[in-house]
VMD Tcl script that draws the C-alpha trace (Angstrom):
set ca {
  {-59.49 -94.80 111.11}
  {-56.24 -93.39 109.74}
  {-57.73 -93.22 106.33}
  {-60.72 -91.30 107.59}
  {-58.37 -88.85 109.51}
  {-56.30 -88.37 106.33}
  {-59.46 -87.69 104.32}
  {-60.55 -85.19 106.92}
  {-57.22 -83.37 106.77}
  {-57.24 -83.24 102.96}
  {-60.81 -81.94 103.00}
  {-60.01 -79.24 105.45}
  {-57.07 -78.13 103.40}
  {-59.23 -77.97 100.35}
  {-61.95 -76.04 102.22}
  {-59.30 -73.52 103.55}
  {-57.94 -73.05 100.06}
  {-61.38 -72.53 98.70}
  {-62.30 -70.08 101.27}
  {-59.11 -67.98 100.66}
  {-59.79 -67.96 96.93}
  {-63.49 -67.04 97.32}
  {-62.66 -64.36 99.86}
  {-60.07 -62.85 97.63}
  {-62.53 -62.85 94.69}
  {-65.21 -61.40 97.01}
  {-62.91 -58.49 98.06}
  {-61.96 -57.73 94.52}
  {-65.60 -57.70 93.27}
  {-66.65 -55.51 96.20}
  {-63.84 -53.04 95.65}
  {-64.70 -52.86 91.91}
  {-68.36 -52.24 92.78}
  {-67.44 -49.50 95.24}
  {-65.15 -47.71 92.67}
  {-67.83 -47.86 90.01}
  {-70.65 -46.60 92.36}
  {-68.48 -43.77 93.60}
  {-67.66 -42.72 90.14}
  {-71.32 -42.48 89.19}
  {-71.98 -40.28 92.16}
  {-73.85 -42.54 94.56}
  {-73.91 -41.58 98.19}
  {-71.75 -43.25 100.80}
  {-74.78 -44.75 102.53}
  {-76.10 -46.36 99.39}
  {-72.59 -47.74 98.61}
  {-72.32 -49.23 102.11}
  {-75.74 -50.90 101.89}
  {-74.85 -52.48 98.58}
  {-71.48 -53.60 99.76}
  {-72.96 -55.18 102.88}
  {-75.67 -56.96 100.87}
  {-73.12 -58.30 98.38}
  {-70.79 -59.51 101.16}
  {-73.70 -61.37 102.87}
  {-74.81 -62.95 99.66}
  {-71.23 -64.07 98.88}
  {-70.91 -65.52 102.35}
  {-74.09 -67.40 101.77}
  {-72.67 -68.85 98.59}
  {-69.47 -69.91 100.49}
  {-71.69 -71.57 103.07}
  {-73.68 -73.51 100.46}
  {-70.51 -74.75 98.84}
  {-69.07 -75.88 102.14}
  {-72.38 -77.68 103.00}
  {-72.29 -79.43 99.70}
  {-68.74 -80.62 100.23}
  {-69.48 -81.74 103.85}
  {-72.57 -83.52 102.60}
  {-70.75 -85.49 100.00}
  {-67.52 -86.08 101.94}
  {-68.49 -86.32 105.54}
  {-71.03 -89.10 105.41}
  {-71.94 -92.11 103.39}
  {-75.02 -90.94 101.62}
  {-76.66 -88.80 104.32}
  {-76.17 -90.47 107.59}
  {-75.80 -94.14 106.58}
  {-73.16 -96.47 108.14}
  {-69.69 -95.10 108.47}
  {-68.36 -98.66 108.48}
  {-67.52 -100.61 105.37}
  {-70.39 -103.11 105.87}
  {-72.88 -103.47 103.09}
  {-75.52 -104.85 105.45}
  {-77.42 -101.62 105.90}
  {-79.11 -99.24 103.48}
  {-76.68 -96.29 102.85}
  {-79.49 -93.92 101.84}
  {-80.67 -90.96 104.00}
  {-81.74 -92.28 107.32}
  {-80.70 -95.86 106.48}
  {-78.96 -98.19 108.90}
  {-78.19 -97.32 112.45}
  {-74.94 -95.43 113.24}
  {-72.53 -96.83 115.85}
  {-71.40 -93.37 116.78}
  {-74.32 -92.48 118.94}
  {-75.98 -90.46 116.23}
  {-79.40 -89.02 116.67}
  {-81.87 -91.72 115.65}
  {-85.11 -90.04 116.50}
  {-85.12 -87.52 113.66}
  {-84.40 -84.77 116.02}
  {-83.62 -81.22 115.09}
  {-79.91 -81.28 115.94}
  {-77.81 -78.90 113.80}
  {-75.17 -81.44 112.52}
  {-77.37 -82.54 109.60}
  {-77.96 -85.91 111.27}
  {-81.53 -87.07 110.79}
  {-81.57 -90.75 110.80}
  {-85.23 -91.50 110.26}
  {-85.64 -89.57 107.10}
  {-86.57 -92.64 105.07}
  {-85.30 -93.55 101.66}
  {-84.07 -90.54 99.84}
  {-84.01 -92.12 96.40}
  {-81.54 -90.22 94.26}
  {-79.31 -88.66 97.00}
  {-77.61 -86.12 94.68}
  {-80.97 -84.86 93.45}
  {-82.19 -84.55 97.04}
  {-79.09 -82.59 98.07}
  {-79.51 -80.15 95.23}
  {-83.10 -79.61 96.02}
  {-82.35 -78.87 99.59}
  {-79.38 -76.60 98.73}
  {-81.43 -74.61 96.23}
  {-84.20 -74.13 98.88}
  {-81.63 -72.99 101.36}
  {-80.16 -70.49 98.84}
  {-83.66 -69.06 98.19}
  {-84.43 -68.78 101.87}
  {-81.03 -67.05 102.64}
  {-81.64 -64.63 99.79}
  {-85.05 -63.80 101.31}
  {-83.37 -63.16 104.62}
  {-80.68 -60.92 103.05}
  {-83.23 -58.82 101.01}
  {-85.59 -58.47 103.97}
  {-82.77 -57.61 106.33}
  {-81.48 -54.87 104.05}
  {-84.15 -52.29 104.80}
  {-83.65 -48.63 104.61}
  {-81.21 -48.23 107.35}
  {-83.79 -47.00 109.90}
  {-83.94 -48.51 113.31}
  {-87.71 -48.39 113.66}
  {-87.92 -52.25 113.63}
  {-90.39 -52.25 110.75}
  {-88.13 -53.90 108.28}
  {-85.97 -56.21 110.23}
  {-86.14 -59.90 110.02}
  {-84.38 -60.20 113.29}
  {-87.04 -58.28 115.14}
  {-86.85 -55.03 117.04}
  {-83.47 -54.34 118.58}
  {-84.85 -52.35 121.59}
  {-86.28 -55.52 123.02}
  {-89.82 -54.14 123.28}
  {-91.29 -57.00 121.45}
  {-94.06 -54.84 119.98}
  {-93.45 -55.63 116.40}
  {-94.98 -58.85 115.09}
  {-92.32 -60.34 112.82}
  {-90.96 -63.57 111.86}
  {-87.49 -63.25 113.34}
  {-86.33 -63.44 116.97}
  {-85.54 -60.55 119.27}
  {-81.91 -59.72 119.91}
  {-82.35 -60.64 123.60}
  {-83.89 -63.96 122.63}
  {-87.04 -63.20 124.61}
  {-90.59 -62.34 123.71}
  {-91.49 -59.52 126.10}
  {-95.13 -59.46 125.35}
  {-95.67 -63.17 125.61}
  {-97.36 -63.38 122.19}
  {-96.66 -66.27 119.93}
  {-95.97 -64.67 116.57}
  {-96.63 -66.49 113.38}
  {-93.97 -66.40 110.69}
  {-96.67 -66.66 108.03}
  {-98.90 -63.99 109.52}
  {-100.03 -60.78 107.94}
  {-99.13 -57.31 109.03}
  {-97.83 -54.25 107.28}
  {-94.26 -54.32 108.68}
  {-92.86 -56.26 105.71}
  {-90.76 -58.35 108.05}
  {-92.77 -61.63 107.90}
  {-91.65 -64.45 105.68}
  {-94.00 -67.21 104.68}
  {-92.53 -70.57 103.51}
  {-94.64 -72.79 101.40}
  {-93.37 -76.16 100.33}
  {-95.31 -78.39 98.02}
  {-94.84 -81.68 96.11}
  {-97.76 -80.85 93.80}
  {-95.42 -81.15 90.80}
  {-94.63 -84.61 91.95}
  {-98.25 -85.70 91.90}
  {-98.64 -89.08 90.36}
  {-94.90 -90.00 90.92}
  {-93.64 -92.74 93.16}
  {-92.22 -90.77 96.07}
  {-92.55 -87.51 97.98}
  {-89.06 -87.19 99.47}
  {-90.21 -86.06 102.95}
  {-86.58 -85.72 104.02}
  {-86.41 -82.40 102.11}
  {-88.97 -80.98 104.50}
  {-86.89 -82.16 107.52}
  {-83.60 -80.77 106.07}
  {-85.04 -77.35 105.27}
  {-86.59 -77.09 108.75}
  {-83.30 -78.00 110.45}
  {-81.41 -75.54 108.28}
  {-83.63 -72.72 109.16}
  {-83.43 -73.40 112.84}
  {-79.69 -73.76 112.92}
  {-78.51 -71.08 110.47}
  {-81.18 -68.37 110.62}
  {-82.98 -66.39 113.34}
  {-86.30 -67.20 111.87}
  {-88.77 -68.70 114.39}
  {-91.10 -71.07 112.58}
  {-94.59 -71.53 113.81}
  {-97.47 -73.56 112.44}
  {-101.25 -73.68 112.73}
  {-103.90 -76.29 112.44}
  {-104.68 -77.26 108.80}
  {-107.95 -75.32 108.54}
  {-106.31 -72.10 109.84}
  {-103.32 -72.64 107.55}
  {-105.83 -73.11 104.59}
  {-107.54 -69.84 105.59}
  {-104.25 -67.91 105.46}
  {-103.16 -69.52 102.26}
  {-106.38 -68.88 100.39}
  {-106.45 -65.28 101.74}
  {-103.14 -64.79 99.93}
  {-104.18 -66.77 96.83}
  {-107.94 -66.51 96.51}
  {-107.84 -67.58 92.84}
  {-106.83 -71.05 93.98}
  {-109.91 -71.65 96.21}
  {-111.61 -73.77 93.53}
  {-110.18 -77.04 92.21}
  {-109.52 -77.58 88.45}
  {-110.63 -81.08 87.51}
  {-108.48 -82.74 84.89}
  {-109.09 -85.85 82.78}
  {-107.69 -88.78 84.83}
  {-107.21 -90.79 81.64}
  {-104.79 -88.36 80.06}
  {-101.91 -89.62 82.21}
  {-101.30 -93.31 82.39}
  {-99.90 -93.09 85.97}
  {-103.22 -91.48 87.09}
  {-105.32 -93.92 85.24}
  {-103.49 -96.86 86.77}
  {-104.39 -95.69 90.33}
  {-107.98 -94.95 89.33}
  {-110.79 -97.43 90.17}
  {-111.09 -100.10 87.46}
  {-114.86 -99.69 87.69}
  {-114.63 -96.16 86.30}
  {-114.15 -95.17 82.63}
  {-113.53 -91.93 80.86}
  {-115.75 -93.12 78.01}
  {-118.61 -91.55 79.94}
  {-117.30 -88.08 79.42}
  {-118.91 -86.13 76.53}
  {-117.34 -85.63 73.14}
  {-118.98 -82.35 72.49}
  {-121.08 -79.76 74.27}
  {-123.80 -77.22 73.29}
  {-122.82 -74.16 75.30}
  {-125.50 -71.59 74.37}
  {-126.11 -68.78 74.88}
  {-129.74 -68.86 76.21}
  {-132.64 -68.04 74.01}
  {-130.84 -68.65 70.73}
  {-132.39 -71.99 69.83}
  {-130.26 -74.32 71.89}
  {-133.26 -76.48 72.96}
  {-134.20 -76.98 69.30}
  {-130.64 -77.95 68.40}
  {-130.62 -80.33 71.48}
  {-133.73 -82.20 70.15}
  {-132.45 -82.31 66.59}
  {-129.17 -83.87 67.84}
  {-131.04 -86.62 69.72}
  {-132.71 -87.73 66.56}
  {-129.42 -89.00 65.29}
  {-128.97 -92.73 66.13}
  {-125.31 -92.35 67.19}
  {-125.92 -89.42 69.61}
  {-126.85 -89.63 73.29}
  {-127.24 -86.77 75.76}
  {-126.83 -86.49 79.43}
  {-129.55 -87.74 81.69}
  {-132.01 -85.00 82.76}
  {-131.58 -83.27 86.09}
  {-134.36 -82.92 88.57}
  {-133.52 -79.21 89.02}
  {-132.17 -78.01 85.71}
  {-134.08 -80.44 83.38}
  {-131.99 -81.34 80.21}
  {-128.98 -79.23 81.49}
  {-126.25 -80.56 83.77}
  {-124.72 -76.98 84.56}
  {-121.63 -78.56 85.99}
  {-118.84 -76.17 84.93}
  {-120.41 -72.93 85.99}
  {-122.16 -73.62 89.24}
  {-121.50 -75.21 92.72}
  {-122.03 -78.49 91.08}
  {-118.41 -78.34 89.92}
  {-117.29 -78.98 93.55}
  {-119.04 -82.29 93.54}
  {-116.33 -83.67 91.34}
  {-116.07 -85.59 88.06}
  {-117.62 -88.79 89.45}
  {-120.83 -86.79 90.05}
  {-120.57 -85.32 86.53}
  {-120.02 -88.75 84.74}
  {-123.09 -90.24 86.55}
  {-125.12 -88.10 84.19}
  {-123.93 -89.98 81.10}
  {-124.59 -93.49 79.99}
  {-121.81 -96.07 79.31}
  {-121.58 -96.04 75.44}
  {-122.20 -99.35 73.76}
  {-119.52 -98.45 71.06}
  {-116.86 -95.97 72.11}
  {-115.67 -95.25 68.61}
  {-119.13 -94.50 67.08}
  {-121.28 -93.35 69.97}
  {-121.21 -89.62 70.73}
  {-122.18 -88.35 74.23}
  {-122.95 -84.68 74.66}
  {-124.40 -82.20 77.10}
  {-126.32 -78.95 76.57}
  {-125.96 -76.11 79.08}
  {-126.84 -72.80 77.59}
  {-125.49 -70.84 80.53}
  {-121.95 -71.97 79.82}
  {-121.43 -69.45 77.02}
  {-121.01 -66.15 79.04}
  {-119.36 -67.87 82.03}
  {-115.83 -66.66 82.76}
  {-114.65 -69.89 84.50}
  {-116.44 -72.50 82.24}
  {-113.97 -72.51 79.25}
  {-110.91 -73.11 81.39}
  {-112.61 -75.81 83.46}
  {-114.12 -77.59 80.39}
  {-110.80 -77.55 78.55}
  {-109.05 -79.07 81.65}
  {-111.48 -81.97 81.83}
  {-112.52 -82.27 78.10}
  {-109.48 -80.95 76.14}
  {-110.55 -82.96 73.05}
  {-114.24 -81.98 73.07}
  {-115.88 -79.94 70.38}
  {-118.04 -76.94 71.11}
  {-121.25 -75.84 69.50}
  {-122.64 -72.31 69.98}
  {-125.54 -70.54 68.37}
  {-125.79 -66.82 67.71}
  {-128.82 -64.71 66.83}
  {-129.24 -60.92 66.78}
  {-128.22 -60.01 70.35}
  {-131.06 -57.42 70.49}
  {-133.59 -60.12 69.87}
  {-131.88 -62.43 72.34}
  {-132.10 -59.79 75.09}
  {-135.72 -59.23 74.38}
  {-136.50 -62.90 74.37}
  {-134.89 -63.35 77.69}
  {-136.90 -60.48 79.15}
  {-140.15 -62.05 77.98}
  {-138.93 -65.42 79.27}
  {-138.47 -63.86 82.77}
  {-141.91 -62.31 82.57}
  {-143.44 -65.71 81.76}
  {-141.76 -67.06 84.87}
  {-143.11 -64.11 86.91}
  {-139.78 -62.54 87.69}
  {-140.50 -59.57 89.92}
  {-138.18 -57.12 88.14}
  {-139.47 -58.16 84.68}
  {-143.01 -57.66 85.75}
  {-142.41 -54.31 87.39}
  {-140.09 -52.65 84.76}
  {-140.55 -52.19 81.05}
  {-137.95 -53.60 78.66}
  {-136.54 -50.24 77.96}
  {-136.24 -49.42 81.68}
  {-134.35 -52.65 82.18}
  {-131.79 -52.23 79.32}
  {-131.29 -48.55 80.02}
  {-130.92 -48.72 83.86}
  {-127.94 -46.93 85.31}
  {-125.56 -48.10 88.01}
  {-127.67 -46.60 90.75}
  {-130.62 -48.73 89.87}
  {-132.00 -51.39 92.32}
  {-129.90 -54.59 92.47}
  {-132.71 -56.75 91.07}
  {-133.04 -54.48 88.12}
  {-129.31 -54.52 87.48}
  {-129.31 -58.26 87.70}
  {-131.98 -58.63 85.08}
  {-130.24 -56.11 82.94}
  {-126.98 -58.12 83.02}
  {-128.82 -61.33 82.08}
  {-130.40 -59.58 79.12}
  {-127.26 -57.70 77.83}
  {-124.11 -59.54 78.83}
  {-124.62 -62.82 76.93}
  {-124.97 -60.76 73.73}
  {-121.34 -59.59 73.84}
  {-120.50 -62.40 71.47}
  {-117.00 -61.49 70.48}
  {-115.90 -61.18 74.10}
  {-117.11 -64.63 75.06}
  {-115.96 -66.28 71.88}
  {-112.46 -64.99 72.31}
  {-112.47 -66.61 75.81}
  {-113.60 -69.90 74.43}
  {-111.08 -69.80 71.61}
  {-108.25 -69.20 74.21}
  {-108.86 -72.74 75.54}
  {-110.20 -74.34 72.39}
  {-107.99 -72.65 69.72}
  {-108.54 -73.36 66.06}
  {-106.02 -75.60 64.26}
  {-104.24 -74.92 61.03}
  {-106.61 -77.24 59.17}
  {-110.37 -77.06 58.97}
  {-110.74 -80.50 60.49}
  {-108.88 -79.37 63.60}
  {-111.45 -76.67 64.41}
  {-112.86 -77.27 67.88}
  {-115.64 -74.62 67.90}
  {-118.56 -74.29 65.57}
  {-120.57 -71.09 65.41}
  {-124.09 -71.72 64.17}
  {-126.41 -69.06 62.72}
  {-129.41 -69.43 64.99}
  {-131.65 -67.75 62.41}
  {-130.67 -70.28 59.79}
  {-131.29 -73.13 62.25}
  {-134.82 -71.79 62.68}
  {-135.41 -71.35 58.96}
  {-133.47 -74.28 57.46}
  {-132.60 -76.85 60.19}
  {-131.83 -79.76 57.85}
  {-129.01 -77.79 56.10}
  {-127.60 -76.76 59.44}
  {-127.70 -80.24 60.84}
  {-125.82 -81.59 57.79}
  {-123.03 -79.15 58.66}
  {-123.07 -80.20 62.28}
  {-122.69 -83.76 61.32}
  {-119.58 -82.97 59.22}
  {-118.16 -80.88 62.00}
  {-118.52 -83.63 64.59}
  {-117.30 -86.36 62.19}
  {-120.14 -88.52 63.10}
  {-121.53 -91.56 61.20}
  {-123.66 -92.91 59.76}
  {-125.17 -89.90 57.91}
  {-128.62 -89.01 59.10}
  {-131.08 -87.29 56.66}
  {-132.79 -84.53 58.53}
  {-134.59 -83.39 55.45}
  {-136.67 -86.54 55.63}
  {-137.05 -86.47 59.42}
  {-138.25 -82.90 59.92}
  {-141.39 -81.09 58.92}
  {-142.63 -77.59 59.41}
  {-145.58 -77.09 61.71}
  {-147.57 -73.98 60.68}
  {-149.42 -73.85 64.02}
  {-146.21 -73.88 66.05}
  {-144.28 -71.76 63.58}
  {-141.19 -73.93 63.59}
  {-139.84 -77.32 62.48}
  {-140.76 -80.53 64.26}
  {-139.75 -84.19 64.28}
  {-141.83 -86.30 61.88}
  {-142.97 -89.55 63.43}
  {-144.63 -92.56 61.99}
  {-148.19 -92.17 60.80}
  {-147.71 -88.52 60.03}
  {-147.56 -87.48 63.68}
  {-145.13 -84.80 64.79}
  {-143.05 -84.20 67.95}
  {-142.44 -80.52 68.55}
  {-140.98 -78.37 71.31}
  {-142.93 -77.81 74.52}
  {-145.49 -75.02 75.17}
  {-142.81 -72.71 76.54}
  {-141.17 -72.62 73.12}
  {-142.49 -70.40 70.35}
  {-144.17 -68.21 72.78}
  {-146.02 -65.22 71.24}
  {-145.39 -61.79 72.66}
  {-145.59 -58.19 71.37}
  {-142.76 -56.89 69.09}
  {-140.03 -54.84 70.53}
  {-140.63 -51.18 70.71}
  {-138.61 -48.85 68.37}
  {-136.96 -47.00 71.25}
  {-135.52 -50.16 72.66}
  {-134.51 -51.51 69.30}
  {-132.46 -48.20 68.60}
  {-130.93 -48.30 72.04}
  {-129.73 -51.91 71.58}
  {-128.56 -51.30 68.03}
  {-126.19 -48.60 69.46}
  {-125.22 -50.66 72.46}
  {-124.14 -53.68 70.40}
  {-122.64 -51.91 67.43}
  {-119.02 -52.06 68.43}
  {-119.40 -55.57 69.73}
  {-120.95 -56.61 66.40}
  {-118.04 -55.05 64.60}
  {-115.60 -57.06 66.69}
  {-117.66 -60.15 65.98}
  {-117.41 -59.61 62.25}
  {-113.68 -59.36 62.50}
  {-113.49 -62.47 64.54}
  {-115.59 -64.46 62.04}
  {-113.42 -63.18 59.24}
  {-110.32 -64.32 61.08}
  {-111.80 -67.78 61.48}
  {-112.81 -67.96 57.86}
  {-116.59 -68.21 58.70}
  {-119.31 -66.39 56.85}
  {-121.22 -63.60 58.46}
  {-124.78 -64.44 59.58}
  {-127.52 -62.60 57.77}
  {-128.57 -60.67 60.89}
  {-125.02 -59.47 61.43}
  {-124.78 -58.12 57.94}
  {-128.01 -56.27 58.43}
  {-126.81 -54.79 61.69}
  {-123.50 -53.58 60.21}
  {-125.33 -51.93 57.32}
  {-127.42 -49.72 59.64}
}
mol new
graphics top color blue
foreach p $ca { graphics top sphere $p radius 0.5 }
foreach p [lrange $ca 0 end-1] q [lrange $ca 1 end] { graphics top cylinder $p $q radius 0.2 }
display resetview
């Protein structure tokens, strides 16, 4: 008992000495700032505001130091036993106190919260809480500074006239709420006086503890040492408020659960990341992706995703609402490989290429995947898509000519503008490739390149040569001779798979469709429209060390 009293006396003497020193330093700093500000010609009001804010911030620093000292000196590890017994756990909220402490985790202001659970590393927990307190107090100081007006719009403490009209996060000076409304500290409003506090352990995901006591400590601190009135809402309403503030976080970002051993250990043993694809064919549409898809399947070591009842051979996971179904749904489209080291799974979704969100999502889940894309003359691609829509009896394609579609202005009907975008936007090759390269950047060596750009015209004319390059890019074995497996079908007008007995397997009736050539006016319009984009594409290919396709060289010479 005497020892504890002596320790208290010594601690109080140290505290008093520290306060005197810090107050002296504070006064000297404030006086120096005042002199400097007066010398540079600032007004008295501005000087006073700055002085008040500095003094408040310094007082907060003193308060934090005192709390740290009391936390380390006043208790045995946050409210454990004060006796010398080793029977109880001395962590935060450990054994019961014999001094009548608050055992129900109440919100008393003496820092006692005896049901906080095991704090783990106490010093780390204290520093986390202290840092959060400093941040909160700085928010209070900065919000309370205002512009000196008494209109109540910028005061954390609420309106001083007691009218209760302003919806703010602080309490009124008369400690009453005259209008009876229950204000929400995280609510909106234009008064600038609301403070929203978001605490998360997202960075601790996959670790062994959450440290819930930090939430309790922060809540108690705010209640005891600020005039902020905290309110909460049901989870769905809180989610609505949160995603209104941060709309970009509405959608999840699925990551590979096998990249982190801690995550893999808590994953079901029945699941395997071996069902995720090693490469993807991302399009764009109407460039020969279906032909490439069939040629790839001819290789004995390559398997594709299972067909979809709605989108046929395409999964369309990363750019549609299918993404919300999760990675379990996605992996169900792929077989379990018989040999992980030699078998190559892939998927083909031609709508991935122009999608803004797909590269980021794909890189998060498939960071080591390789990407295949095909490029043809963007003018031809646009015209092919228009004819494709006419064949599927799209109302806009049937009603408007191709030139009317591509030259429509911003006041055109929405269905016409939609068709125009589907015709023109995928052909902005450089823009989309730069986005993909952001998430699949090229390495310093050729074998580290993650994205292969295929000349769609060359694939149509000489598929065997292209497929040889694809095999090298993927690093796949054994080597498959496409020159012996493909034959040209003069009736179809393209290359087909050669089967036993001289039979052939070609693309379906929808491929190789015959339609009138593009009119000269549309060709000229598109040549001008894509000129700058084609120049950027040539610069990009030069930077990547890849040759220019024949169609691109022709367009640049016009």
